[in-house]
DRENBAFI-582451 format. One record per residue (C-alpha): residue in one letter; x negated, y, z negated. Coordinates in pm, 1 decimal, padded with zeros to 6 digits. Example, Ala and Ser with C-alpha at 12.3 -4.5 7.8 and 13.67 -1.06 7.14 Angstrom:
BEGIN
+------+----------+----------+----------+
: type :       xx :       yy :       zz :
+------+----------+----------+----------+
:    A : -01230.0 : -00450.0 : -00780.0 :
:    S : -01367.0 : -00106.0 : -00714.0 :
+------+----------+----------+----------+
This chain:
BEGIN
+------+----------+----------+----------+
: type :       xx :       yy :       zz :
+------+----------+----------+----------+
:    M : -01692.9 : -00663.6 :  02111.8 :
:    T : -01322.0 : -00586.5 :  02092.1 :
:    A : -01158.2 : -00923.2 :  02150.7 :
:    D : -00805.6 : -00962.5 :  02018.3 :
:    C : -00861.1 : -01281.3 :  01817.5 :
:    P : -00567.3 : -01485.0 :  01690.9 :
:    S : -00428.3 : -01471.2 :  01340.3 :
:    P : -00468.7 : -01786.4 :  01124.6 :
:    L : -00105.8 : -01887.4 :  01176.9 :
:    A : -00123.2 : -01857.1 :  01555.4 :
:    A : -00482.2 : -01975.0 :  01601.8 :
:    P : -00534.4 : -02254.2 :  01856.6 :
:    A : -00734.9 : -02564.8 :  01780.4 :
:    L : -01101.7 : -02484.8 :  01732.2 :
:    R : -01408.5 : -02693.3 :  01805.4 :
:    W : -01591.9 : -02790.7 :  01484.8 :
:    D : -01938.5 : -02937.8 :  01437.6 :
:    V : -01976.0 : -03088.2 :  01088.3 :
:    F : -02327.2 : -03195.5 :  00983.4 :
:    C : -02390.6 : -03446.0 :  00705.0 :
:    H : -02720.3 : -03569.7 :  00563.3 :
:    V : -02653.4 : -03891.1 :  00369.5 :
:    I : -02885.2 : -03860.8 :  00072.4 :
:    D : -02761.5 : -04130.3 : -00161.1 :
:    N : -02465.9 : -04323.8 : -00293.2 :
:    W : -02208.5 : -04262.7 : -00018.0 :
:    G : -02055.1 : -03943.6 : -00157.9 :
:    D : -02195.6 : -03715.3 :  00111.4 :
:    A : -02051.5 : -03929.8 :  00388.1 :
:    G : -01726.1 : -03969.3 :  00198.5 :
:    V : -01661.3 : -03596.8 :  00163.1 :
:    A : -01772.8 : -03525.7 :  00520.1 :
:    W : -01539.6 : -03788.6 :  00663.9 :
:    R : -01245.6 : -03671.1 :  00452.9 :
:    L : -01300.7 : -03316.1 :  00577.7 :
:    C : -01326.3 : -03427.4 :  00940.1 :
:    R : -01020.9 : -03647.8 :  00914.4 :
:    Q : -00814.3 : -03366.9 :  00761.2 :
:    L : -00933.9 : -03116.0 :  01020.2 :
:    A : -00830.5 : -03357.9 :  01293.4 :
:    A : -00490.0 : -03410.0 :  01132.1 :
:    A : -00446.9 : -03031.2 :  01137.9 :
:    G : -00503.6 : -03026.7 :  01514.6 :
:    Q : -00870.7 : -02927.9 :  01518.7 :
:    Q : -01134.0 : -03084.3 :  01746.3 :
:    V : -01418.7 : -03224.7 :  01540.1 :
:    R : -01765.2 : -03366.1 :  01597.5 :
:    L : -01928.6 : -03529.3 :  01293.8 :
:    W : -02308.0 : -03533.3 :  01311.4 :
:    I : -02440.3 : -03779.2 :  01054.0 :
:    D : -02791.9 : -03915.2 :  01011.0 :
:    D : -02672.9 : -04247.3 :  00866.5 :
:    P : -02331.8 : -04351.7 :  00997.6 :
:    A : -02351.1 : -04700.3 :  00841.9 :
:    P : -02124.0 : -04615.9 :  00541.6 :
:    L : -01846.8 : -04526.8 :  00785.5 :
:    D : -01830.9 : -04892.0 :  00893.8 :
:    W : -01643.1 : -04978.4 :  00571.9 :
:    M : -01537.8 : -04634.0 :  00448.9 :
:    A : -01355.3 : -04549.6 :  00771.5 :
:    P : -01346.1 : -04864.2 :  00987.6 :
:    G : -01350.1 : -04776.7 :  01354.8 :
:    A : -01464.2 : -04416.6 :  01301.6 :
:    A : -01767.3 : -04457.1 :  01525.9 :
:    R : -01544.7 : -04615.8 :  01793.1 :
:    G : -01306.5 : -04324.3 :  01804.9 :
:    I : -01016.5 : -04465.5 :  01602.7 :
:    V : -00947.7 : -04104.7 :  01498.9 :
:    P : -00946.8 : -03957.3 :  01851.9 :
:    A : -01000.4 : -03595.7 :  01745.3 :
:    V : -01321.0 : -03686.6 :  01554.8 :
:    A : -01626.5 : -03780.3 :  01761.2 :
:    V : -01905.6 : -03934.8 :  01552.9 :
:    H : -02262.3 : -03862.2 :  01665.5 :
:    R : -02587.5 : -03978.9 :  01511.5 :
:    W : -02790.8 : -03679.9 :  01392.8 :
:    P : -03164.8 : -03737.1 :  01441.1 :
:    R : -03336.6 : -03535.4 :  01169.2 :
:    G : -03691.8 : -03547.4 :  01296.3 :
:    A : -03859.2 : -03211.3 :  01340.2 :
:    E : -03904.3 : -03277.6 :  01711.1 :
:    A : -03550.0 : -03400.3 :  01779.8 :
:    P : -03420.8 : -03199.0 :  02076.0 :
:    P : -03077.4 : -03039.4 :  02048.4 :
:    P : -02793.9 : -03204.3 :  02240.0 :
:    S : -02703.6 : -03081.6 :  02586.2 :
:    G : -02393.7 : -03103.3 :  02797.1 :
:    L : -02148.2 : -03063.6 :  02508.0 :
:    P : -01898.0 : -02778.3 :  02486.2 :
:    P : -02021.9 : -02530.2 :  02224.7 :
:    A : -01860.3 : -02526.3 :  01883.1 :
:    Q : -01661.7 : -02238.5 :  01736.7 :
:    V : -01730.6 : -02344.5 :  01376.7 :
:    L : -02045.5 : -02514.9 :  01246.9 :
:    V : -02043.1 : -02662.5 :  00895.9 :
:    E : -02352.8 : -02769.6 :  00706.4 :
:    M : -02234.2 : -03002.0 :  00430.0 :
:    F : -02404.2 : -02958.8 :  00093.2 :
:    G : -02677.9 : -02731.3 :  00222.9 :
:    C : -02815.6 : -02977.0 :  00477.6 :
:    H : -03034.6 : -02778.4 :  00717.0 :
:    V : -02953.1 : -02774.9 :  01086.0 :
:    A : -03255.6 : -02671.4 :  01293.5 :
:    D : -03240.6 : -02329.2 :  01458.6 :
:    A : -03258.5 : -02485.1 :  01805.0 :
:    W : -02952.6 : -02696.9 :  01727.7 :
:    V : -02755.2 : -02397.6 :  01600.1 :
:    Q : -02851.8 : -02203.8 :  01913.1 :
:    A : -02744.8 : -02492.6 :  02136.8 :
:    L : -02415.7 : -02567.2 :  01961.7 :
:    L : -02298.9 : -02235.0 :  01819.0 :
:    P : -02331.0 : -01918.9 :  02028.1 :
:    A : -02261.8 : -01596.7 :  01840.4 :
:    H : -01928.2 : -01559.8 :  02021.8 :
:    D : -01707.5 : -01811.2 :  02194.7 :
:    E : -01557.5 : -01794.7 :  02542.6 :
:    T : -01268.2 : -01580.9 :  02416.6 :
:    G : -01503.6 : -01320.0 :  02273.0 :
:    C : -01426.1 : -01410.4 :  01911.9 :
:    P : -01713.7 : -01456.4 :  01666.5 :
:    T : -01807.2 : -01811.8 :  01584.7 :
:    V : -01839.4 : -01913.0 :  01218.7 :
:    W : -02136.2 : -02079.9 :  01050.7 :
:    L : -02065.1 : -02227.2 :  00706.1 :
:    N : -02249.7 : -02397.9 :  00425.0 :
:    L : -01986.9 : -02606.2 :  00243.8 :
:    E : -02146.7 : -02656.9 : -00094.7 :
:    Y : -02129.8 : -02889.9 : -00392.3 :
:    L : -01835.2 : -02897.8 : -00632.4 :
:    S : -01868.0 : -02741.1 : -00976.5 :
:    A : -01660.5 : -02562.3 : -01240.3 :
:    E : -01953.2 : -02338.9 : -01342.7 :
:    P : -01865.3 : -01965.9 : -01349.5 :
:    W : -02115.1 : -01869.1 : -01079.7 :
:    V : -01913.9 : -02070.5 : -00823.8 :
:    E : -01634.5 : -01811.1 : -00818.6 :
:    R : -01893.9 : -01533.8 : -00777.7 :
:    S : -02072.5 : -01713.2 : -00492.9 :
:    H : -01775.7 : -01843.3 : -00296.7 :
:    G : -01734.7 : -01664.1 :  00034.9 :
:    L : -02061.4 : -01470.3 :  00016.5 :
:    P : -02264.8 : -01408.3 :  00333.9 :
:    S : -02620.4 : -01529.5 :  00385.5 :
:    P : -02767.4 : -01310.2 :  00662.8 :
:    V : -03054.0 : -01450.5 :  00868.7 :
:    L : -03327.2 : -01185.7 :  00864.2 :
:    S : -03595.7 : -01340.9 :  01083.4 :
:    G : -03662.3 : -01607.8 :  01341.0 :
:    A : -03462.1 : -01719.2 :  01638.8 :
:    L : -03129.7 : -01667.8 :  01458.7 :
:    A : -03204.7 : -01321.6 :  01317.4 :
:    G : -02888.0 : -01116.4 :  01298.3 :
:    R : -02662.0 : -01418.3 :  01250.9 :
:    T : -02475.0 : -01485.7 :  00925.2 :
:    K : -02406.2 : -01807.6 :  00740.4 :
:    W : -02121.1 : -01808.8 :  00486.7 :
:    F : -02106.3 : -01996.0 :  00156.8 :
:    F : -01789.2 : -02194.6 :  00096.6 :
:    F : -01766.0 : -02351.5 : -00248.8 :
:    P : -01508.4 : -02615.3 : -00342.5 :
:    G : -01370.2 : -02563.4 : -00689.2 :
:    F : -01093.8 : -02599.6 : -00943.5 :
:    T : -00960.6 : -02244.1 : -00952.1 :
:    P : -00778.3 : -02011.8 : -00709.6 :
:    A : -01095.1 : -01802.2 : -00669.4 :
:    T : -01287.3 : -02092.4 : -00511.3 :
:    G : -01245.7 : -02305.3 : -00198.5 :
:    G : -01023.0 : -02562.6 : -00369.5 :
:    L : -01021.8 : -02941.0 : -00332.4 :
:    L : -00965.9 : -03167.4 : -00033.7 :
:    R : -00613.5 : -03307.5 : -00036.1 :
:    E : -00440.1 : -03483.5 :  00251.9 :
:    A : -00105.3 : -03348.9 :  00364.8 :
:    D :  00056.4 : -03690.2 :  00317.3 :
:    L : -00099.5 : -03766.6 : -00021.5 :
:    D :  00217.0 : -03711.6 : -00225.4 :
:    A :  00421.2 : -03931.0 :  00008.7 :
:    R :  00162.5 : -04208.4 : -00003.4 :
:    Q :  00153.0 : -04202.8 : -00381.3 :
:    A :  00531.5 : -04198.6 : -00409.6 :
:    A :  00557.1 : -04505.6 : -00186.2 :
:    F :  00285.5 : -04696.3 : -00374.2 :
:    D :  00393.5 : -04979.5 : -00606.1 :
:    A :  00124.9 : -05051.6 : -00865.8 :
:    A :  00292.6 : -05374.6 : -00979.6 :
:    V :  00288.3 : -05513.8 : -00626.8 :
:    W : -00076.0 : -05409.4 : -00585.6 :
:    R : -00177.2 : -05578.2 : -00911.2 :
:    A :  00006.3 : -05896.1 : -00818.8 :
:    A : -00185.4 : -05907.0 : -00491.5 :
:    H : -00516.8 : -05856.1 : -00672.3 :
:    G : -00477.0 : -06117.2 : -00946.0 :
:    A : -00209.9 : -06029.4 : -01200.5 :
:    H : -00348.9 : -05969.6 : -01550.3 :
:    P : -00151.6 : -05852.2 : -01854.5 :
:    G : -00412.1 : -05620.7 : -02007.0 :
:    P : -00511.7 : -05269.1 : -01898.0 :
:    W : -00681.0 : -05240.1 : -01559.7 :
:    V : -01009.0 : -05046.8 : -01532.3 :
:    S : -01182.5 : -04941.1 : -01209.9 :
:    V : -01560.4 : -04907.5 : -01251.7 :
:    F : -01753.8 : -04697.8 : -01000.5 :
:    T : -02053.8 : -04553.1 : -01184.3 :
:    Y : -02430.4 : -04524.7 : -01168.2 :
:    E : -02606.8 : -04678.2 : -01472.5 :
:    P : -02452.8 : -04513.1 : -01781.0 :
:    M : -02578.8 : -04662.6 : -02105.4 :
:    A : -02246.7 : -04579.0 : -02274.9 :
:    L : -02073.6 : -04832.5 : -02052.7 :
:    A : -02210.8 : -05100.5 : -02285.2 :
:    A : -02005.2 : -04958.8 : -02573.0 :
:    L : -01699.6 : -04883.5 : -02359.6 :
:    R : -01674.0 : -05247.9 : -02252.8 :
:    H : -01604.3 : -05346.9 : -02613.9 :
:    Q : -01354.7 : -05079.5 : -02717.9 :
:    P : -01032.9 : -05187.5 : -02894.1 :
:    A : -00805.0 : -05055.4 : -02619.0 :
:    L : -00997.4 : -05252.7 : -02355.9 :
:    A : -01044.0 : -05586.1 : -02531.0 :
:    A : -00816.9 : -05759.9 : -02277.5 :
:    A : -00893.1 : -05537.7 : -01979.0 :
:    H : -00920.6 : -05641.2 : -01617.5 :
:    W : -01238.8 : -05473.1 : -01493.5 :
:    L : -01270.8 : -05402.2 : -01119.6 :
:    V : -01641.5 : -05346.9 : -01057.8 :
:    A : -01768.8 : -05168.7 : -00747.7 :
:    P : -02069.3 : -05305.4 : -00556.2 :
:    G : -02422.5 : -05168.2 : -00542.7 :
:    R : -02586.1 : -04990.3 : -00835.6 :
:    C : -02267.6 : -05022.4 : -01036.5 :
:    A : -02248.4 : -05400.4 : -01005.7 :
:    A : -02618.2 : -05442.2 : -01079.4 :
:    H : -02587.5 : -05238.6 : -01399.2 :
:    W : -02275.6 : -05430.5 : -01498.6 :
:    G : -02461.9 : -05759.6 : -01458.3 :
:    R : -02739.5 : -05645.3 : -01690.7 :
:    L : -02487.0 : -05536.3 : -01954.0 :
:    D : -02297.4 : -05863.7 : -01922.9 :
:    A : -02613.9 : -06063.1 : -01975.8 :
:    A : -02691.0 : -05866.8 : -02291.5 :
:    A : -02339.8 : -05872.2 : -02443.8 :
:    P : -02062.5 : -06068.4 : -02269.8 :
:    L : -01710.0 : -05928.4 : -02265.9 :
:    P : -01438.8 : -06043.1 : -02509.2 :
:    A : -01276.4 : -06371.2 : -02409.7 :
:    A : -00946.5 : -06201.9 : -02315.0 :
:    A : -01113.3 : -05972.5 : -02062.9 :
:    R : -01141.5 : -06042.6 : -01692.5 :
:    V : -01384.0 : -05914.5 : -01427.1 :
:    T : -01332.7 : -05889.3 : -01052.1 :
:    P : -01628.8 : -05783.3 : -00834.5 :
:    C : -01505.1 : -05554.8 : -00558.6 :
:    A : -01626.6 : -05519.2 : -00202.8 :
:    P : -01660.6 : -05178.1 : -00036.7 :
:    V : -01319.7 : -05062.3 :  00082.4 :
:    P : -01185.3 : -04788.7 :  00312.7 :
:    Q : -01100.9 : -04456.6 :  00155.5 :
:    D : -00725.2 : -04511.1 :  00146.6 :
:    A : -00771.8 : -04850.0 : -00022.0 :
:    F : -00997.7 : -04689.9 : -00284.6 :
:    D : -00720.8 : -04438.3 : -00356.9 :
:    E : -00478.5 : -04724.5 : -00412.9 :
:    R : -00716.6 : -04890.4 : -00657.6 :
:    L : -00727.4 : -04570.0 : -00861.1 :
:    W : -00347.8 : -04538.8 : -00853.2 :
:    A : -00310.3 : -04896.5 : -00978.9 :
:    C : -00549.7 : -04873.4 : -01274.2 :
:    D : -00499.0 : -04749.5 : -01629.0 :
:    L : -00851.3 : -04607.0 : -01653.9 :
:    N : -01081.7 : -04501.7 : -01370.4 :
:    L : -01455.8 : -04461.1 : -01413.7 :
:    V : -01582.0 : -04249.2 : -01125.3 :
:    R : -01909.7 : -04094.0 : -01021.6 :
:    G : -02030.0 : -03802.6 : -00811.5 :
:    E : -01786.6 : -03564.9 : -00645.5 :
:    D : -01571.7 : -03745.8 : -00391.2 :
:    S : -01442.2 : -04006.1 : -00636.2 :
:    L : -01387.4 : -03740.1 : -00904.9 :
:    V : -01149.0 : -03555.9 : -00674.3 :
:    R : -00970.5 : -03881.0 : -00592.6 :
:    A : -00938.4 : -03957.4 : -00965.0 :
:    L : -00789.0 : -03613.1 : -01023.5 :
:    W : -00530.6 : -03668.7 : -00750.8 :
:    A : -00455.3 : -04015.0 : -00891.3 :
:    G : -00333.8 : -03858.1 : -01214.1 :
:    R : -00452.4 : -04156.8 : -01420.5 :
:    A : -00688.3 : -04157.4 : -01718.9 :
:    F : -01047.0 : -04122.1 : -01598.8 :
:    L : -01406.0 : -04072.8 : -01707.0 :
:    W : -01655.4 : -03901.8 : -01477.5 :
:    Q : -02026.6 : -03972.0 : -01454.8 :
:    L : -02207.5 : -03689.4 : -01278.7 :
:    Y : -02507.9 : -03754.7 : -01059.0 :
:    P : -02796.9 : -03756.5 : -01311.3 :
:    Q : -03059.0 : -03488.9 : -01245.3 :
:    D : -03413.4 : -03489.5 : -01381.2 :
:    D : -03381.2 : -03137.7 : -01523.4 :
:    A : -03048.9 : -03226.2 : -01693.9 :
:    A : -02866.4 : -02962.9 : -01487.0 :
:    H : -02569.9 : -03200.4 : -01476.9 :
:    H : -02513.4 : -03135.0 : -01847.8 :
:    A : -02426.0 : -02769.5 : -01781.1 :
:    K : -02204.3 : -02882.9 : -01494.7 :
:    L : -02025.6 : -03127.7 : -01724.5 :
:    A : -01981.4 : -02864.5 : -01996.4 :
:    A : -01820.7 : -02629.4 : -01743.8 :
:    F : -01585.1 : -02901.0 : -01623.5 :
:    L : -01482.5 : -02992.1 : -01978.2 :
:    A : -01417.5 : -02626.0 : -02057.0 :
:    W : -01196.0 : -02596.2 : -01749.1 :
:    A : -01014.6 : -02924.7 : -01815.5 :
:    D : -00959.0 : -02859.2 : -02189.0 :
:    G : -00878.6 : -03224.0 : -02259.8 :
:    P : -00835.2 : -03436.1 : -02573.2 :
:    P : -01142.0 : -03442.0 : -02802.6 :
:    S : -01182.8 : -03819.5 : -02765.9 :
:    W : -01187.4 : -03785.7 : -02386.8 :
:    A : -01448.4 : -03509.7 : -02396.2 :
:    A : -01659.8 : -03716.5 : -02635.7 :
:    W : -01658.2 : -04016.6 : -02402.9 :
:    M : -01732.2 : -03792.4 : -02103.7 :
:    R : -02040.7 : -03663.0 : -02286.2 :
:    A : -02141.4 : -04015.3 : -02384.5 :
:    L : -02113.0 : -04142.3 : -02028.3 :
:    N : -02347.1 : -03862.6 : -01917.1 :
:    D : -02594.6 : -03877.8 : -02208.5 :
:    A : -02496.2 : -03517.4 : -02277.3 :
:    P : -02539.6 : -03327.6 : -02604.5 :
:    G : -02270.2 : -03435.1 : -02849.6 :
:    G : -02213.3 : -03768.0 : -02680.0 :
:    A : -02427.2 : -03997.3 : -02891.0 :
:    D : -02146.1 : -04145.1 : -03101.1 :
:    P : -01804.2 : -04132.7 : -02929.8 :
:    P : -01500.5 : -04241.0 : -03135.0 :
:    P : -01334.1 : -04579.5 : -03090.1 :
:    L : -01103.4 : -04581.4 : -02788.4 :
:    T : -00752.1 : -04682.9 : -02889.4 :
:    A : -00434.6 : -04740.5 : -02690.7 :
:    A : -00305.1 : -04407.1 : -02821.4 :
:    D : -00617.6 : -04232.2 : -02690.8 :
:    L : -00574.8 : -04393.5 : -02351.5 :
:    A : -00213.2 : -04275.5 : -02336.7 :
:    A : -00322.6 : -03921.1 : -02425.3 :
:    W : -00589.4 : -03930.9 : -02154.1 :
:    T : -00330.1 : -04042.2 : -01901.0 :
:    A : -00092.9 : -03760.2 : -01992.8 :
:    H : -00376.4 : -03509.8 : -01966.8 :
:    A : -00482.3 : -03644.3 : -01625.8 :
:    A : -00126.9 : -03601.5 : -01499.4 :
:    A : -00126.6 : -03242.4 : -01626.7 :
:    L : -00455.3 : -03170.1 : -01449.9 :
:    R : -00314.5 : -03308.7 : -01127.6 :
:    A : -00007.6 : -03086.4 : -01154.1 :
:    R : -00226.9 : -02786.1 : -01230.7 :
:    L : -00440.4 : -02845.7 : -00922.6 :
:    R : -00143.1 : -02940.6 : -00706.2 :
:    A : -00000.9 : -02590.5 : -00758.5 :
:    Q : -00300.2 : -02442.4 : -00574.3 :
:    P : -00363.7 : -02443.1 : -00197.2 :
:    D : -00590.6 : -02727.8 : -00089.9 :
:    L : -00940.2 : -02685.3 :  00052.1 :
:    L : -00838.9 : -02731.8 :  00413.7 :
:    R : -00578.6 : -02457.0 :  00398.6 :
:    R : -00826.5 : -02217.8 :  00237.7 :
:    L : -01099.5 : -02316.1 :  00483.5 :
:    L : -00883.6 : -02256.6 :  00790.1 :
:    A : -00775.6 : -01918.0 :  00655.0 :
:    F : -01139.3 : -01827.6 :  00577.8 :
:    V : -01253.0 : -01917.9 :  00929.2 :
:    A : -00962.7 : -01728.9 :  01087.9 :
:    A : -01054.1 : -01417.8 :  00889.4 :
:    K : -01417.1 : -01432.3 :  01001.5 :
:    R : -01306.5 : -01464.9 :  01364.6 :
:    R : -01095.0 : -01148.4 :  01355.4 :
:    V : -01320.8 : -00895.2 :  01524.4 :
:    G : -01320.0 : -00551.9 :  01370.4 :
:    D : -01137.8 : -00658.2 :  01053.8 :
:    P : -01323.3 : -00490.6 :  00762.7 :
:    A : -01212.2 : -00768.2 :  00529.9 :
:    A : -01382.1 : -01026.2 :  00748.3 :
+------+----------+----------+----------+
C-alpha cells in the first residue's frame, strides 16, 4: 500500500463512528456527546452509537433528531446476536469510549483496514481520565489483535490527561468567548438572587457532605442541588441535620451541557463527580471539590492522590478532597473559612490557566489520527 495520504493540516473531513456504553450516572454519555459535538464543529462526519440515548434528551436536546447535522445518533444494540448495520458508508475512524467492546462483526462491517483512498483506517480506545503516572506511559500505545476475525489489525490507546504527554482534555473552540460573555450577576438574578455564596452540588453520596453543609464559610450559602442520587442523598442529610436558617436550597432539574457550564461559572464553589463534570469545573476556574466514582477496591484513592499531586493545591482543599472521597487523611478536614474559599478560587484559576496553555484533546486526537493514516511513516 503506497497511498499518498493527506497531512493533518490538509486532511479532509473523515467519517467517525463513536461507540458509547452508558454504564451509570450520565458521564459516559456526556463525554461521548462532547467529543462528537466537537468533532462535528471541526468539520468531521460523526455517527454516535449509544446503547441508551435517553440522557441525550436533556443533555443535548434534539440530538437524536439531528439538531447537530454532522452527528447522526444511532441506538447500539449490545446483545451478542445483534447483527451489524448494513448500507452505511464505512468509517475511517472507529472510537470505543472507555473500553466499551464493539463486536468483531461490527468492526468488520464499519471499519475496513483501508478506506477508499487507500489510507489506513484508525481504531481507537479512548480511555478514562487520570493523573496517574502510567497514563503517560500508556497513551498512544498499540494493542495488536493476534487472533480471530480481526487478526492483524491494531487498536490504539488514547488517554485523556492533564499533561502534554497525554491526550489532553476536551475543550470547545468557543469556550473562552462564551465565558467572557457570561454575566454571573445576571444569571444569579434569574435563578433567585441570594446574598450568600452559591454552591453547585453534583455528587454521589459522600458522607463528608454532611459536615460541609455546616461550614462557617457556607452558613448563608445558596445550594443548587442536582437531581438523582445527589438529591436523594441531600434529602437524607437534611432530615438528619437541617441547614442553618440563613441558607437556601434550590433543587435543580437536568439541564443541557451548556447550561450546566453556566451554573458552574456562576457559583462560588462547585461540587462535581466523575470525569465529565471535573473537566467542566476545571474550565470554569472556580473553587471546586471532586468526588471520584467510588470503586469497591478503593482504586479511586490512588487516582485521587495522583490528581492532588498534579494539582498541588492548598492544604485545606486537599484535605476536603480526601474527606469527600473517604480517602486516607480525610477523616477530619479543617473548618472551611471565607479565606480558604478565596484561596481555592485562586488555585482553580491557576489550574485553568495551566491547562489552557496546552493543546486540547480534539487537536491532539486529530493529529494522532492523521499520523496513523500516513502510510509508510515510521513514526505512525
